[in-house]
C-alpha positions as a Markdown table, in Angstrom:
| # | Residue | x | y | z |
|---|---|---|---|---|
| 1 | Unk | -5.0 | 9.1 | 1.4 |
| 2 | Unk | -7.7 | 11.6 | 0.7 |
| 3 | Unk | -9.9 | 10.9 | -2.2 |
| 4 | Unk | -7.2 | 11.4 | -4.7 |
| 5 | Unk | -4.8 | 9.1 | -3.1 |
| 6 | Unk | -7.0 | 6.1 | -3.1 |
| 7 | Unk | -8.3 | 7.0 | -6.6 |
| 8 | Unk | -4.8 | 6.3 | -7.9 |
| 9 | Unk | -6.4 | 3.4 | -9.5 |
| 10 | Unk | -10.0 | 2.4 | -9.9 |
| 11 | Unk | -8.7 | -1.0 | -10.5 |
| 12 | Unk | -9.8 | -3.3 | -13.2 |
| 13 | Unk | -10.9 | -5.5 | -10.4 |
| 14 | Unk | -13.5 | -2.9 | -9.4 |
| 15 | Unk | -14.4 | -2.0 | -13.0 |
| 16 | Unk | -15.4 | -5.5 | -14.1 |
| 17 | Unk | -15.4 | -7.4 | -10.8 |
| 18 | Unk | -12.8 | -9.5 | -9.1 |
| 19 | Unk | -14.1 | -12.8 | -10.4 |
| 20 | Unk | -14.1 | -11.9 | -14.1 |
| 21 | Unk | -10.8 | -10.2 | -13.8 |
| 22 | Unk | -9.3 | -13.4 | -12.3 |
| 23 | Unk | -10.5 | -15.5 | -15.2 |
| 24 | Unk | -8.6 | -13.4 | -17.8 |
| 25 | Unk | -5.3 | -12.7 | -16.0 |
| 26 | Unk | -2.1 | -13.2 | -18.0 |
| 27 | Unk | 0.6 | -15.7 | -17.1 |
| 28 | Unk | 2.6 | -12.8 | -15.7 |
| 29 | Unk | -0.4 | -11.8 | -13.5 |
| 30 | Unk | -0.7 | -15.4 | -12.4 |
| 31 | Unk | 3.0 | -15.4 | -11.4 |
| 32 | Unk | 2.6 | -12.2 | -9.5 |
| 33 | Unk | -0.5 | -13.4 | -7.7 |
| 34 | Unk | 1.5 | -16.5 | -6.6 |
| 35 | Unk | 4.4 | -14.3 | -5.5 |
| 36 | Unk | 1.9 | -12.0 | -3.6 |
| 37 | Unk | 0.4 | -15.0 | -1.9 |
| 38 | Unk | 3.8 | -16.3 | -0.8 |
| 39 | Unk | 4.8 | -12.9 | 0.5 |
| 40 | Unk | 1.6 | -12.5 | 2.5 |
| 41 | Unk | 2.0 | -16.0 | 3.9 |
| 42 | Unk | 5.6 | -15.1 | 5.0 |
| 43 | Unk | 4.3 | -11.8 | 6.6 |
| 44 | Unk | 1.6 | -13.8 | 8.5 |
| 45 | Unk | 4.1 | -16.3 | 9.8 |
| 46 | Unk | 6.2 | -13.4 | 11.2 |
| 47 | Unk | 3.1 | -11.9 | 12.8 |
| 48 | Unk | 2.3 | -12.9 | 16.4 |
| 49 | Unk | -1.4 | -13.1 | 15.4 |
| 50 | Unk | -0.8 | -14.5 | 12.0 |
| 51 | Unk | -2.4 | -17.8 | 12.8 |
| 52 | Unk | -5.7 | -16.0 | 13.4 |
| 53 | Unk | -5.8 | -14.5 | 9.9 |
| 54 | Unk | -8.9 | -15.1 | 7.8 |
| 55 | Unk | -8.7 | -15.3 | 4.0 |
| 56 | Unk | -11.8 | -14.5 | 1.9 |
| 57 | Unk | -12.6 | -15.6 | -1.6 |
| 58 | Unk | -10.9 | -12.6 | -3.2 |
| 59 | Unk | -7.5 | -13.3 | -1.7 |
| 60 | Unk | -7.7 | -10.7 | 1.0 |
| 61 | Unk | -6.4 | -11.7 | 4.5 |
| 62 | Unk | -7.4 | -9.9 | 7.7 |
| 63 | Unk | -6.6 | -10.1 | 11.4 |
| 64 | Unk | -8.9 | -8.4 | 13.9 |
| 65 | Unk | -6.5 | -6.6 | 16.4 |
| 66 | Unk | -9.2 | -5.0 | 18.5 |
| 67 | Unk | -12.7 | -6.5 | 18.5 |
| 68 | Unk | -16.0 | -4.7 | 19.2 |
| 69 | Unk | -18.9 | -7.1 | 18.8 |
| 70 | Unk | -21.4 | -4.4 | 19.8 |
| 71 | Unk | -20.2 | -2.0 | 17.1 |
| 72 | Unk | -22.3 | -1.1 | 14.1 |
| 73 | Unk | -21.5 | -2.5 | 10.7 |
| 74 | Unk | -21.5 | -0.3 | 7.6 |
| 75 | Unk | -24.3 | -0.8 | 5.2 |
| 76 | Unk | -24.0 | -0.1 | 1.5 |
| 77 | Unk | -24.3 | 3.6 | 0.9 |
| 78 | Unk | -23.3 | 4.6 | 4.5 |
| 79 | Unk | -20.4 | 7.1 | 4.9 |
| 80 | Unk | -17.7 | 5.0 | 6.6 |
| 81 | Unk | -15.0 | 6.9 | 8.4 |
| 82 | Unk | -11.7 | 5.2 | 9.0 |
| 83 | Unk | -8.1 | 5.9 | 10.0 |
| 84 | Unk | -5.5 | 3.9 | 8.1 |
| 85 | Unk | -1.8 | 3.5 | 7.4 |
| 86 | Unk | -0.5 | 1.3 | 4.6 |
| 87 | Unk | 2.9 | -0.4 | 4.2 |
| 88 | Unk | 4.8 | -2.5 | 1.8 |
| 89 | Unk | 5.5 | -5.9 | 3.3 |
| 90 | Unk | 9.0 | -4.8 | 4.0 |
| 91 | Unk | 7.6 | -2.2 | 6.4 |
| 92 | Unk | 8.0 | 0.9 | 4.2 |
| 93 | Unk | 5.0 | 3.2 | 4.9 |
| 94 | Unk | 3.5 | 4.3 | 1.6 |
| 95 | Unk | 0.0 | 5.7 | 2.4 |
| 96 | Unk | -1.7 | 7.3 | 5.4 |
| 97 | Unk | -4.9 | 9.1 | 6.3 |
| 98 | Unk | -2.8 | 11.6 | 8.1 |
| 99 | Unk | -2.5 | 14.3 | 5.5 |
| 100 | Unk | -3.1 | 18.0 | 5.5 |
| 101 | Unk | -3.7 | 17.8 | 9.3 |
| 102 | Unk | -6.6 | 15.4 | 8.7 |
| 103 | Unk | -6.5 | 12.1 | 10.5 |
| 104 | Unk | -9.7 | 10.5 | 9.2 |
| 105 | Unk | -11.0 | 9.5 | 5.8 |
| 106 | Unk | -14.6 | 9.0 | 4.9 |
| 107 | Unk | -16.0 | 7.2 | 1.8 |
| 108 | Unk | -19.2 | 5.7 | 0.6 |
| 109 | Unk | -19.3 | 2.1 | 1.6 |
| 110 | Unk | -20.0 | -0.1 | -1.4 |
| 111 | Unk | -19.4 | 2.8 | -3.8 |
| 112 | Unk | -16.7 | 0.9 | -5.6 |
| 113 | Unk | -14.5 | 3.9 | -6.3 |
| 114 | Unk | -11.4 | 3.1 | -4.1 |
| 115 | Unk | -9.0 | 0.2 | -3.6 |
| 116 | Unk | -10.8 | -3.1 | -3.8 |
| 117 | Unk | -9.3 | -4.1 | -0.4 |
| 118 | Unk | -10.9 | -1.0 | 1.2 |
| 119 | Unk | -14.2 | -1.7 | -0.4 |
| 120 | Unk | -14.3 | -5.3 | 0.7 |
| 121 | Unk | -12.6 | -4.8 | 4.1 |
| 122 | Unk | -15.0 | -2.2 | 5.5 |
| 123 | Unk | -17.8 | -4.8 | 5.5 |
| 124 | Unk | -15.7 | -7.1 | 7.6 |
| 125 | Unk | -15.4 | -4.6 | 10.4 |
| 126 | Unk | -17.5 | -3.0 | 13.1 |
| 127 | Unk | -17.2 | 0.5 | 14.5 |
| 128 | Unk | -14.5 | 0.6 | 17.1 |
| 129 | Unk | -12.5 | -2.2 | 15.7 |
| 130 | Unk | -8.9 | -2.2 | 14.5 |
| 131 | Unk | -8.0 | -4.7 | 11.7 |
| 132 | Unk | -4.9 | -5.5 | 9.7 |
| 133 | Unk | -5.6 | -6.3 | 6.1 |
| 134 | Unk | -3.1 | -7.9 | 3.7 |
| 135 | Unk | -4.0 | -7.0 | 0.2 |
| 136 | Unk | -2.7 | -8.7 | -3.0 |
| 137 | Unk | -1.8 | -6.1 | -5.6 |
| 138 | Unk | -5.1 | -6.4 | -7.5 |
| 139 | Unk | -6.9 | -5.2 | -4.4 |
| 140 | Unk | -4.5 | -2.4 | -3.8 |
| 141 | Unk | -2.5 | -0.2 | -6.1 |
| 142 | Unk | -2.5 | -2.6 | -9.1 |
| 143 | Unk | -0.1 | -3.6 | -11.8 |
| 144 | Unk | 1.4 | -0.2 | -12.5 |
| 145 | Unk | 4.1 | 1.7 | -10.7 |
| 146 | Unk | 2.8 | 4.5 | -8.5 |
| 147 | Unk | 4.5 | 7.4 | -6.8 |
| 148 | Unk | 5.9 | 5.2 | -4.0 |
| 149 | Unk | 4.2 | 1.9 | -4.6 |
| 150 | Unk | 5.9 | -0.4 | -7.1 |
| 151 | Unk | 3.7 | -2.4 | -9.5 |
| 152 | Unk | 2.3 | -5.7 | -8.3 |
| 153 | Unk | 3.0 | -4.8 | -4.6 |
| 154 | Unk | 1.0 | -6.5 | -1.8 |
| 155 | Unk | 0.1 | -4.0 | 0.9 |
| 156 | Unk | -0.4 | -4.3 | 4.7 |
| 157 | Unk | -3.1 | -1.9 | 5.7 |
| 158 | Unk | -3.8 | -1.0 | 9.3 |
| 159 | Unk | -7.4 | 0.3 | 9.7 |
| 160 | Unk | -9.4 | 1.7 | 12.6 |
| 161 | Unk | -13.1 | 2.0 | 12.0 |
| 162 | Unk | -14.2 | 5.3 | 13.5 |
| 163 | Unk | -17.9 | 5.6 | 12.6 |
| 164 | Unk | -20.6 | 4.9 | 10.0 |
| 165 | Unk | -23.4 | 7.3 | 9.1 |
| 166 | Unk | -26.5 | 6.7 | 7.0 |
| 167 | Unk | -27.5 | 9.3 | 4.6 |
| 168 | Unk | -30.4 | 10.6 | 6.8 |
| 169 | Unk | -27.9 | 10.8 | 9.7 |
| 170 | Unk | -25.5 | 12.7 | 7.4 |
| 171 | Unk | -28.3 | 15.2 | 6.6 |
| 172 | Unk | -29.2 | 15.5 | 10.3 |
| 173 | Unk | -25.5 | 16.2 | 11.1 |
| 174 | Unk | -25.4 | 18.8 | 8.3 |
| 175 | Unk | -28.5 | 20.6 | 9.5 |
| 176 | Unk | -27.3 | 20.7 | 13.1 |
| 177 | Unk | -23.9 | 21.9 | 12.2 |
| 178 | Unk | -25.4 | 24.8 | 10.1 |
| 179 | Unk | -28.0 | 25.6 | 12.7 |
| 180 | Unk | -30.8 | 25.5 | 10.2 |
| 181 | Unk | -34.4 | 25.5 | 11.0 |
| 182 | Unk | -36.2 | 23.1 | 8.8 |
| 183 | Unk | -39.3 | 24.4 | 7.0 |
| 184 | Unk | -40.4 | 21.2 | 5.5 |
| 185 | Unk | -39.1 | 17.6 | 5.5 |
| 186 | Unk | -40.6 | 14.7 | 3.5 |
| 187 | Unk | -40.7 | 11.0 | 4.5 |
| 188 | Unk | -37.8 | 10.3 | 2.1 |
| 189 | Unk | -35.7 | 13.1 | 3.6 |
| 190 | Unk | -36.1 | 15.9 | 1.1 |
| 191 | Unk | -35.4 | 19.0 | 3.3 |
| 192 | Unk | -36.3 | 22.6 | 2.6 |
| 193 | Unk | -34.9 | 25.4 | 4.7 |
| 194 | Unk | -36.7 | 28.6 | 3.6 |
| 195 | Unk | -34.7 | 31.9 | 3.8 |
| 196 | Unk | -37.6 | 34.3 | 3.1 |
| 197 | Unk | -41.4 | 34.3 | 3.2 |
| 198 | Unk | -43.3 | 34.6 | -0.1 |
| 199 | Unk | -47.1 | 34.3 | -0.4 |
| 200 | Unk | -49.1 | 32.9 | -3.3 |
| 201 | Unk | -49.3 | 29.6 | -5.0 |
| 202 | Unk | -46.5 | 27.1 | -5.2 |
| 203 | Unk | -45.0 | 26.5 | -8.6 |
| 204 | Unk | -46.3 | 22.9 | -9.1 |
| 205 | Unk | -45.8 | 20.6 | -12.0 |
| 206 | Unk | -45.4 | 21.6 | -15.7 |
| 207 | Unk | -44.4 | 25.2 | -15.1 |
| 208 | Unk | -41.5 | 27.1 | -16.6 |
| 209 | Unk | -39.1 | 28.4 | -14.0 |
| 210 | Unk | -35.7 | 30.2 | -13.8 |
| 211 | Unk | -33.7 | 29.1 | -10.9 |
| 212 | Unk | -30.4 | 30.6 | -9.7 |
| 213 | Unk | -28.5 | 28.0 | -7.7 |
| 214 | Unk | -25.3 | 26.7 | -6.2 |
| 215 | Unk | -24.9 | 23.0 | -5.7 |
| 216 | Unk | -22.6 | 21.6 | -3.0 |
| 217 | Unk | -21.8 | 18.4 | -1.3 |
| 218 | Unk | -22.5 | 18.3 | 2.5 |
| 219 | Unk | -18.9 | 19.2 | 3.2 |
| 220 | Unk | -19.6 | 22.4 | 1.2 |
| 221 | Unk | -17.5 | 21.4 | -1.8 |
| 222 | Unk | -19.1 | 23.2 | -4.7 |
| 223 | Unk | -19.8 | 21.2 | -7.8 |
| 224 | Unk | -22.1 | 23.5 | -9.8 |
| 225 | Unk | -23.3 | 27.1 | -10.0 |
| 226 | Unk | -25.6 | 28.6 | -12.6 |
| 227 | Unk | -29.0 | 30.0 | -13.5 |
| 228 | Unk | -31.1 | 27.3 | -15.2 |
| 229 | Unk | -34.5 | 27.4 | -17.0 |
| 230 | Unk | -36.5 | 24.3 | -17.1 |
| 231 | Unk | -40.1 | 22.9 | -17.0 |
| 232 | Unk | -40.9 | 21.4 | -13.6 |
| 233 | Unk | -41.6 | 17.7 | -13.7 |
| 234 | Unk | -39.0 | 17.2 | -16.5 |
| 235 | Unk | -37.4 | 13.8 | -16.4 |
| 236 | Unk | -34.0 | 15.4 | -17.1 |
| 237 | Unk | -34.0 | 17.2 | -13.7 |
| 238 | Unk | -32.6 | 15.7 | -10.5 |
| 239 | Unk | -35.7 | 14.4 | -8.7 |
| 240 | Unk | -34.9 | 16.0 | -5.3 |
| 241 | Unk | -34.2 | 19.4 | -6.9 |
| 242 | Unk | -37.3 | 19.3 | -9.1 |
| 243 | Unk | -39.6 | 18.3 | -6.2 |
| 244 | Unk | -38.2 | 21.0 | -4.0 |
| 245 | Unk | -38.7 | 23.7 | -6.7 |
| 246 | Unk | -42.3 | 22.6 | -7.1 |
| 247 | Unk | -42.9 | 23.3 | -3.4 |
| 248 | Unk | -41.5 | 26.9 | -3.7 |
| 249 | Unk | -42.9 | 30.2 | -5.0 |
| 250 | Unk | -41.4 | 32.8 | -7.3 |
| 251 | Unk | -39.1 | 35.1 | -5.5 |
| 252 | Unk | -38.4 | 32.5 | -2.8 |
| 253 | Unk | -34.9 | 31.6 | -1.5 |
| 254 | Unk | -34.1 | 28.4 | 0.3 |
| 255 | Unk | -31.5 | 25.7 | 1.1 |
| 256 | Unk | -32.6 | 22.3 | -0.1 |
| 257 | Unk | -31.0 | 19.1 | 0.9 |
| 258 | Unk | -31.8 | 15.5 | -0.2 |
| 259 | Unk | -30.2 | 12.0 | -0.2 |
| 260 | Unk | -28.6 | 10.3 | -3.1 |
| 261 | Unk | -31.8 | 8.3 | -3.8 |
| 262 | Unk | -33.2 | 11.6 | -5.0 |
| 263 | Unk | -30.0 | 12.6 | -6.8 |
| 264 | Unk | -27.3 | 10.4 | -8.5 |
| 265 | Unk | -27.7 | 7.3 | -6.4 |
| 266 | Unk | -25.2 | 4.5 | -6.3 |
| 267 | Unk | -23.4 | 5.6 | -9.5 |
| 268 | Unk | -22.6 | 9.2 | -8.7 |
| 269 | Unk | -21.8 | 11.7 | -11.5 |
| 270 | Unk | -18.5 | 13.2 | -12.4 |
| 271 | Unk | -17.1 | 14.8 | -9.2 |
| 272 | Unk | -20.1 | 13.6 | -7.2 |
| 273 | Unk | -19.3 | 10.2 | -5.5 |
| 274 | Unk | -21.8 | 7.4 | -5.3 |
| 275 | Unk | -24.3 | 7.7 | -2.4 |
| 276 | Unk | -23.7 | 11.4 | -1.9 |
| 277 | Unk | -26.4 | 13.6 | -0.3 |
| 278 | Unk | -26.6 | 17.0 | -1.9 |
| 279 | Unk | -27.4 | 20.6 | -0.9 |
| 280 | Unk | -28.5 | 23.4 | -3.1 |
| 281 | Unk | -28.8 | 27.1 | -2.4 |
| 282 | Unk | -31.7 | 28.2 | -4.7 |
| 283 | Unk | -33.5 | 31.3 | -5.7 |
| 284 | Unk | -36.7 | 31.2 | -7.8 |
| 285 | Unk | -36.4 | 34.2 | -10.1 |
| 286 | Unk | -39.5 | 36.2 | -11.2 |
C-alpha cells in the first residue's frame, strides 16, 4: 500500500467525519455495520488475545501484540512510518506495505488522506509497538468493490510502528542525506543553502523578480518546474518561497527548504500531501 493503494478511497467517513456519516447511514449500511460488528466479534473470539481487545467510539478494535511504553507517540503532522499487512477476516491477504521492494510506508499523521482506521490507529500506538486493528468497512475500503476487497468488508490490519519524525527532523534528515552546508536557517526552519556567492543588496519586499525553479518533496518527487515572475511580498506566493527569495540577490542560486507551516499546511495542495515540507532549487534571474 503505497500512497495510491490507501488512496483507493478517501472515505466519506474522512470527508465529513465519522460521527456525521454515522447519523445518515442507510438501512443497508446499518445492516452491514451490524454484520461487520458480528464478524469482528467472531474473529476476536477466535484470537488468543481477543479478550484484551479495546473498542473505540468509531467502532475500531485493536489488540497490542508488542508493547513499548517508552516509545514515542506520533503527533499531528509528523511523518509516521509503519509496516503493515491487511487481511479479510477469512485470512485472505489483500494489502501490504511490501511492494516494489519497499517494506515501509510513511504518511502524515492526522492528514486525513488515507483509510480512517490508519488515521485513527496511528495515534493509539507508540514507536516499536505491534498492533492488530480490526476495521469495520467504513474505516477501511468502504462500500464499493475494490480490486481485491469486496464492498463492506471488515479488515484485520497488522501494523508495526517503525518511527515518527517531526517536520524539523525531516528537514534535518534531508540536509544530512544531501550533505548540504546550510547558509541560513530561521527560527521557524526556513533553510537556505546557497550555491554561489553574489554581492549587493538582497531583493527585499515589493520588488519584481523572475525566478527559475524546480519544486520537489523531500523524497525528490518533482511537483512543479517553471520560471515565474512575481512581486515579492505578494499574498499569492507560498510564504516560505517568498521569504527565501527576499533574502537572495539577483543572479544567486540556492536550495531552499521549509516546513508545511510556510507552505500548504494541514490541507496540502493537489499532489502535495498535508504537512509536507518542501524543497526548491531556485535561480534569481537578472
